[in-house]
BAFI-3210 file (N, C-alpha, C; in Angstrom, 3 decimals, decimal comma, padded with zeros to 6 digits):
// residues 83
n [1|2|3|4|5|6|7|8|9|10|11|12|13|14|15|16|17|18|19|20|21|22|23|24|25|26|27|28|29|30|31|32|33|34|35|36|37|38|39|40|41|42|43|44|45|46|47|48|49|50|51|52|53|54|55|56|57|58|59|60|61|62|63|64|65|66|67|68|69|70|71|72|73|74|75|76|77|78|79|80|81|82|83]
n.u [-002,977|-000,821|000,116|000,338|002,354|002,765|005,905|007,987|010,844|014,237|016,343|018,368|017,850|020,176|020,377|022,286|021,938|018,894|018,941|020,154|018,280|016,526|014,576|012,358|014,803|015,948|016,594|015,819|014,635|015,194|012,267|010,929|008,014|007,277|005,468|005,223|005,467|004,610|006,758|009,216|009,192|009,696|012,539|013,861|013,137|014,660|017,288|017,379|016,291|014,013|011,762|011,041|011,160|012,396|013,967|014,549|011,994|008,933|006,165|007,074|007,695|005,193|003,901|005,220|004,765|002,458|-000,689|-001,790|-004,462|-006,149|-006,267|-008,925|-009,178|-006,995|-003,553|-003,475|-001,961|-002,197|-003,804|-002,288|-003,870|-006,425|-005,604]
n.v [010,992|013,103|013,066|015,761|017,772|020,373|021,817|023,424|024,859|024,134|024,422|027,219|026,538|027,072|027,785|025,789|023,672|022,997|022,058|019,734|018,509|018,351|020,593|023,773|026,003|028,355|030,617|029,939|030,730|030,078|029,051|029,152|028,078|025,517|023,671|020,467|017,297|014,139|012,524|013,921|015,710|013,769|013,033|015,341|015,499|012,957|014,195|016,234|018,723|019,465|021,369|020,236|017,713|014,847|012,287|010,015|009,531|008,503|009,749|012,312|013,401|012,812|015,046|017,256|016,860|018,390|018,019|018,949|020,291|019,574|021,826|023,561|025,398|025,429|026,563|028,216|028,589|025,654|025,778|025,032|022,459|022,705|022,147]
n.w [-104,607|-102,825|-099,803|-097,841|-095,434|-093,105|-091,991|-089,361|-089,547|-087,667|-088,394|-090,306|-094,111|-096,847|-100,427|-101,609|-100,253|-100,195|-102,956|-102,485|-101,086|-102,726|-102,282|-102,957|-104,375|-102,155|-099,761|-096,637|-093,593|-089,986|-088,300|-090,586|-092,020|-093,802|-096,650|-097,522|-099,271|-097,372|-097,521|-098,234|-096,240|-093,958|-094,661|-094,179|-091,464|-090,743|-090,923|-089,359|-089,569|-089,036|-086,181|-083,242|-083,658|-083,082|-084,485|-083,313|-081,946|-082,495|-081,416|-081,358|-084,001|-085,215|-083,948|-085,186|-087,831|-089,337|-090,632|-093,552|-095,113|-098,614|-101,015|-101,872|-104,221|-106,835|-106,964|-105,055|-101,761|-099,533|-096,449|-093,131|-091,239|-088,841|-085,202]
ca.u [-003,021|000,158|-000,007|000,906|001,971|003,180|006,626|008,641|012,539|014,804|017,700|017,999|018,043|020,247|020,348|023,071|021,137|017,956|019,320|020,730|017,228|015,021|013,496|012,722|015,791|015,643|016,928|014,674|015,250|014,766|010,863|010,126|006,937|007,296|004,524|006,048|004,635|005,232|008,103|010,041|009,306|010,512|013,706|013,636|013,109|015,769|018,332|017,526|015,735|012,439|011,637|010,398|011,098|013,289|013,998|014,240|010,839|007,846|005,265|007,399|007,651|003,675|003,127|005,976|004,250|000,961|-001,567|-002,259|-005,959|-005,875|-006,832|-010,173|-008,639|-005,487|-002,542|-003,449|-001,101|-003,033|-003,564|-002,367|-004,851|-006,350|-005,631]
ca.v [012,299|013,282|013,591|017,236|018,313|021,387|021,599|024,352|024,469|024,068|025,346|027,558|025,957|027,604|027,406|024,492|022,454|022,614|021,226|018,305|017,766|018,222|021,517|024,621|026,773|029,587|030,955|029,454|030,799|029,551|029,282|029,225|027,436|024,606|022,451|019,412|015,952|013,581|011,540|014,678|016,100|012,901|013,236|016,721|014,982|012,572|015,161|016,930|020,143|020,229|021,983|019,368|016,437|013,819|011,290|008,496|009,517|008,470|010,817|013,643|013,253|013,067|016,013|018,138|017,084|018,926|017,777|019,890|019,809|019,568|023,395|023,816|026,207|025,007|027,797|028,595|027,239|025,008|026,109|023,889|021,786|022,782|020,933]
ca.w [-103,939|-102,196|-097,964|-098,060|-094,175|-092,862|-090,689|-088,926|-089,670|-086,682|-088,833|-091,736|-095,158|-098,066|-101,587|-102,044|-099,288|-101,004|-104,232|-102,084|-100,410|-103,498|-102,226|-103,691|-103,964|-101,579|-098,129|-095,628|-091,983|-089,045|-087,986|-091,864|-092,443|-095,478|-096,949|-098,349|-099,262|-096,251|-097,772|-097,954|-094,898|-093,322|-094,990|-093,175|-090,005|-090,313|-091,453|-088,104|-089,676|-088,125|-085,238|-082,571|-084,250|-083,011|-085,726|-082,673|-081,051|-083,501|-081,049|-081,463|-085,708|-085,383|-083,657|-085,859|-089,066|-089,534|-091,923|-094,404|-095,826|-099,930|-101,264|-102,822|-105,646|-107,531|-107,299|-103,742|-100,762|-098,408|-094,634|-092,031|-090,672|-087,316|-084,222]
c.u [-001,868|-000,584|000,904|001,132|002,824|004,441|007,352|010,197|013,230|016,237|017,595|018,843|018,786|020,403|020,897|022,228|020,149|018,200|019,675|019,236|016,110|014,135|013,567|013,847|015,714|016,311|015,650|015,205|014,754|013,392|010,273|009,193|006,973|006,072|005,138|005,160|005,390|006,666|009,246|010,360|009,902|012,028|014,233|013,981|014,403|017,148|018,632|017,113|014,537|012,308|010,758|010,106|012,256|013,222|013,940|012,977|009,745|006,594|005,782|007,738|005,810|003,201|003,790|005,417|002,983|000,251|-001,909|-003,477|-005,857|-006,650|-007,817|-010,109|-007,479|-004,936|-002,730|-002,615|-002,006|-002,424|-003,317|-003,764|-005,323|-006,287|-006,464]
c.v [012,112|013,786|014,762|017,478|019,579|021,458|023,297|023,764|025,357|024,781|025,675|026,458|027,229|026,981|025,887|023,408|022,030|022,038|019,548|017,643|018,052|019,254|022,695|025,725|028,237|029,721|030,607|029,541|029,946|029,677|029,111|027,732|026,595|023,556|021,759|018,140|014,820|012,850|012,504|015,341|015,167|012,758|014,619|016,083|014,255|013,220|016,132|018,595|020,567|020,382|020,966|018,147|015,680|012,703|010,099|008,491|009,432|009,694|012,175|014,153|013,690|014,347|017,425|018,147|017,340|018,830|019,155|019,724|020,367|021,011|022,896|024,140|026,157|026,685|028,479|027,857|026,801|025,600|024,718|023,272|022,280|021,514|020,611]
c.w [-102,909|-100,729|-097,879|-096,135|-094,146|-091,667|-090,603|-088,969|-088,407|-086,892|-090,207|-092,810|-096,586|-099,316|-102,053|-101,227|-099,976|-102,105|-103,665|-101,653|-101,406|-103,232|-103,443|-103,529|-103,468|-100,209|-097,564|-094,185|-091,161|-088,750|-089,046|-091,621|-094,079|-095,374|-098,007|-098,076|-098,255|-096,412|-097,511|-096,603|-093,758|-093,311|-094,170|-091,671|-089,771|-090,357|-090,064|-088,322|-089,387|-086,803|-084,714|-082,808|-083,957|-083,708|-084,758|-081,916|-081,946|-082,910|-081,673|-083,269|-085,709|-084,909|-084,524|-087,255|-089,208|-090,798|-092,342|-095,246|-097,573|-099,988|-102,179|-104,140|-105,755|-107,323|-106,056|-102,709|-099,741|-097,010|-094,185|-091,543|-089,207|-086,472|-083,095]
res [m|t|d|m|v|a|i|t|l|a|h|p|i|g|p|h|t|c|r|q|l|d|l|e|e|a|e|h|q|i|g|a|v|l|t|l|p|r|g|q|a|m|r|l|v|s|a|g|f|v|a|g|a|d|p|q|n|f|a|s|i|q|k|a|l|r|p|v|k|p|s|a|s|k|g|k|p|a|a|p|a|a|e]
***
């Protein structure tokens, strides 16, 4: 089972960048919340796309990557875990 996290974008991501980052091709605006596997989210952290995550500060990364509980029913998006 993949560890899923929710992130908030600090910068917009267009279709071309989505292809490069192996994301769903779409226009993702600033403030958009994406649910991704932790490894993929870390790629976005290192590229500077995650709001509140400083790649040089582990504590800020932990805070910016919000764990998502597995969905009980398949096909529905999972909700971010309560803090």
